[in-house]
C-alpha positions as CSV (number, residue, x, y, z in Angstrom):
1,M,-21.2,-10.4,14.0
2,N,-17.5,-9.1,14.0
3,I,-15.8,-7.3,11.4
4,T,-12.6,-9.2,10.3
5,R,-9.4,-8.1,8.8
6,D,-10.4,-9.9,5.7
7,D,-13.6,-7.9,5.6
8,I,-11.7,-4.6,6.1
9,V,-9.2,-5.5,3.4
10,G,-12.1,-6.5,1.2
11,F,-13.8,-3.0,1.5
12,S,-10.6,-1.4,0.3
13,D,-9.7,-0.7,-3.5
14,L,-6.3,-1.7,-2.5
15,T,-4.6,-5.3,-2.8
16,E,-3.3,-7.1,0.3
17,E,0.4,-6.2,-1.0
18,E,-0.3,-2.7,-1.4
19,I,-1.9,-2.7,2.3
20,A,1.0,-4.6,3.6
21,A,3.5,-2.0,2.2
22,I,1.6,0.9,3.7
23,A,1.5,-1.2,7.1
24,E,5.2,-1.5,6.7
25,H,6.1,2.2,6.0
26,E,3.7,3.6,8.6
27,N,4.5,0.9,11.1
28,A,0.8,0.1,11.4
29,T,-1.6,-2.9,11.4
30,E,-2.8,-4.1,8.2
31,I,-6.4,-3.0,9.3
32,A,-5.2,0.8,10.0
33,A,-3.2,0.5,6.8
34,A,-6.3,-0.6,4.8
35,V,-8.4,2.3,6.3
36,L,-5.3,4.9,5.7
37,G,-5.0,3.6,2.1
38,Q,-8.7,3.9,1.3
39,Y,-8.7,7.5,2.8
40,L,-5.6,8.5,1.0
41,L,-7.1,7.3,-2.5
42,D,-10.0,9.9,-1.9
43,E,-7.6,12.5,-1.4
44,A,-6.1,14.9,-3.9
45,N,-2.5,13.9,-3.0
46,G,-3.3,10.4,-1.9
47,Y,-2.3,8.5,-5.1
48,E,1.1,10.2,-4.6
49,A,1.5,9.7,-1.1
50,I,0.6,5.8,-1.6
51,R,3.1,5.5,-4.4
52,T,5.8,7.3,-2.2
53,M,5.3,4.8,0.6
54,I,5.7,1.9,-1.6
55,K,9.1,3.5,-3.2
56,D,10.3,4.2,0.3
57,D,9.8,0.8,1.3
58,I,11.5,-0.6,-1.8
59,R,14.6,1.7,-1.1
60,A,14.7,0.3,2.7
61,A,14.5,-3.2,1.3
62,L,17.3,-2.5,-1.3
63,D,19.4,-1.0,1.5
64,A,18.8,-4.2,3.8
65,G,19.8,-6.4,1.0
66,D,16.2,-8.1,0.7
67,R,15.9,-8.8,-3.0
68,E,13.1,-11.2,-2.5
69,H,11.1,-8.2,-0.5
70,V,12.0,-5.6,-3.3
71,A,10.7,-8.1,-6.0
72,K,7.3,-8.4,-4.1
73,L,7.3,-4.3,-3.3
74,F,8.1,-3.7,-6.9
75,L,5.1,-5.9,-8.0
76,A,2.9,-4.1,-5.6
77,L,3.9,-0.6,-7.1
78,H,3.4,-1.7,-10.7
79,H,0.1,-3.0,-9.8
80,F,-0.9,0.1,-7.9
81,V,0.3,2.5,-10.6
82,A,-1.6,0.5,-13.2
83,V,-4.7,0.3,-11.4
84,H,-4.8,3.9,-9.6
85,H,-3.0,5.9,-12.3
86,T,-6.3,7.8,-12.9
87,A,-6.6,8.6,-9.2
88,P,-7.0,12.4,-8.4
89,R,-3.7,14.0,-8.1
């Protein structure tokens, strides 16, 4: 039995969009981003680190003029803040 990408994403407390934003920011695979994101959620400054990553991705998309990507990232940020706002800081 092999563990798949979907298994790793399913074990994470992050959405696929949040994981994709971390992967984009870190230039990593989605599997690595899911593991990193889950690790960060358990760290004192992890919430802020993930929020900053997504905000950085939004700035990069704005600079590139990619409004569709900005909208997708904004929704990911909105969801992340709404769900994880009580995360340790």
